[in-house]
C-alpha positions as CSV (number, residue, x, y, z in Angstrom):
1,X,-54.6,25.6,-10.9
2,X,-58.4,25.4,-10.5
3,X,-59.8,23.6,-7.5
4,X,-62.4,20.9,-8.1
5,X,-65.4,22.0,-6.0
6,X,-67.8,19.4,-4.6
7,X,-71.0,20.9,-3.1
8,X,-72.2,18.1,-0.9
9,X,-74.2,20.2,1.5
10,X,-77.3,18.4,2.7
11,X,-76.6,15.1,0.9
12,X,-77.2,12.0,3.0
13,X,-74.3,9.8,4.0
14,X,-72.5,8.1,2.5
15,X,-73.0,10.1,-0.7
16,X,-70.6,13.0,0.2
17,X,-67.8,10.5,1.1
18,X,-68.4,8.6,-2.1
19,X,-68.3,11.7,-4.2
20,X,-65.0,12.8,-2.6
21,X,-63.4,9.5,-3.0
22,X,-64.4,9.2,-6.7
23,X,-63.2,12.7,-7.4
24,X,-59.8,12.1,-5.6
25,X,-59.4,8.9,-7.7
26,X,-59.7,10.9,-11.0
27,X,-58.0,14.2,-10.2
28,X,-54.6,15.2,-11.3
29,X,-52.0,14.7,-8.6
30,X,-51.4,18.4,-8.1
31,X,-55.1,19.3,-8.1
32,X,-56.9,20.3,-5.0
33,X,-60.5,19.4,-4.0
34,X,-62.7,21.9,-2.2
35,X,-65.5,20.2,-0.4
36,X,-68.6,22.0,1.0
37,X,-70.5,20.3,3.7
38,X,-73.0,21.2,6.4
39,X,-71.1,19.2,9.1
40,X,-67.5,18.4,9.8
41,X,-66.5,15.0,8.1
42,X,-64.5,13.4,10.8
43,X,-64.4,9.9,9.1
44,X,-63.1,11.5,5.9
45,X,-60.1,13.0,7.8
46,X,-58.8,9.6,8.8
47,X,-59.1,8.4,5.2
48,X,-57.3,11.4,3.8
49,X,-54.4,10.9,6.2
50,X,-54.2,7.2,5.2
51,X,-54.1,8.4,1.5
52,X,-51.2,10.7,2.2
53,X,-53.3,13.9,1.7
54,X,-53.7,17.0,3.8
55,X,-56.7,19.0,4.5
56,X,-57.7,22.4,5.9
57,X,-61.1,23.0,7.3
58,X,-62.7,26.4,7.7
59,X,-66.3,27.0,9.0
60,X,-68.2,29.7,7.2
61,X,-70.7,32.1,8.9
62,X,-73.6,30.3,7.2
63,X,-72.7,27.0,8.8
64,X,-71.0,25.5,5.8
65,X,-67.7,23.7,6.4
66,X,-65.2,24.3,3.6
67,X,-62.6,21.5,3.5
68,X,-59.7,22.0,1.1
69,X,-58.0,18.7,0.3
70,X,-54.5,18.9,-1.1
71,X,-51.2,17.1,-1.4
72,X,-49.2,17.2,1.8
73,X,-46.5,19.4,0.3
74,X,-48.9,21.9,-1.3
75,X,-49.0,25.3,0.3
76,X,-52.6,26.4,1.0
77,X,-53.5,29.9,-0.1
């Protein structure tokens, strides 16, 4: 399964959040979303939990946060 990648680095709020929510609304249920941001999106985390989704956040050496959004029962690889 291919992840949907959203590169929202350096976009002004609320555009990253709007892009993620629009993508989540149209993705397949088993599809994951990989979000790239220049800061950690704390408000998004609460929304994802409310939507029944899980996420894993990894900071990269270049300062980018990679947030993998997936169904709760999906094993992250």
